[in-house]
C-alpha positions as CSV (number, residue, x, y, z in Angstrom):
1,M,136.3,27.1,113.1
2,K,135.7,27.3,109.3
3,H,133.3,29.6,107.6
4,L,130.8,28.0,105.2
5,E,132.4,30.0,102.4
6,E,135.8,28.3,103.2
7,F,134.3,24.9,102.9
8,I,132.9,25.8,99.5
9,A,136.0,27.6,98.3
10,A,138.0,24.5,99.0
11,L,136.0,22.5,96.4
12,T,137.5,21.6,93.1
13,D,135.7,22.8,90.0
14,K,134.5,19.3,89.5
15,Q,133.1,19.1,93.0
16,L,131.5,22.6,92.7
17,K,129.8,21.4,89.4
18,A,128.5,18.3,91.2
19,A,127.1,20.5,94.0
20,Y,125.5,22.8,91.4
21,D,123.9,19.8,89.7
22,E,122.5,18.7,93.1
23,L,121.1,22.2,93.8
24,V,119.5,22.4,90.3
25,E,117.9,19.0,90.9
26,W,116.6,20.2,94.3
27,K,115.0,23.3,92.6
28,K,113.3,21.0,90.0
29,T,112.1,18.3,92.4
30,G,111.9,19.9,95.8
31,I,114.2,17.2,97.2
32,L,117.9,17.7,98.0
33,N,119.3,14.2,97.9
34,D,122.3,13.0,99.9
35,G,125.5,14.2,98.3
36,L,128.2,16.8,98.5
37,T,125.9,19.7,99.3
38,R,124.3,18.0,102.3
39,K,127.7,16.8,103.4
40,I,129.2,20.3,103.5
41,H,126.0,21.7,105.2
42,E,126.3,19.0,107.9
43,Q,130.1,19.5,108.4
44,Y,129.5,23.3,108.8
45,N,126.7,22.8,111.3
46,L,128.7,20.3,113.3
47,Q,130.8,23.3,114.4
48,G,127.8,24.5,116.4
49,F,126.0,26.5,113.7
50,D,122.4,26.1,112.6
51,F,122.7,27.4,109.0
52,P,119.4,26.9,107.2
53,L,119.4,24.5,104.3
54,Y,117.2,26.8,102.2
55,A,119.9,29.5,102.2
56,L,122.6,27.2,100.9
57,P,122.3,27.7,97.2
58,E,123.3,31.3,97.3
59,K,126.7,30.4,98.9
60,F,127.4,27.8,96.2
61,F,126.2,30.0,93.3
62,F,128.3,32.9,94.5
63,E,131.4,30.8,94.5
64,A,130.7,29.5,91.0
65,A,130.1,33.0,89.8
66,K,133.2,34.3,91.5
67,R,135.3,31.6,89.8
68,Y,133.8,32.3,86.4
69,F,134.1,36.1,86.5
70,E,137.4,36.3,88.3
71,G,138.9,33.5,86.2
72,E,139.9,31.2,89.1
């Protein structure tokens, strides 16, 4: 079983940027379109979890900040 953070940590920088863009668009429009962010959420929840969609941005933004500040 993989933790959500593991799914996100496995993303390339390009994929993480794409997810970031999706989340920013969601914040602007109120609609999270189909894309990488939803795909990861669905893959994680298929393991038997029920992680709320509204809590997803923090996980992605934390990974982005970690890479930036730790120089990954």
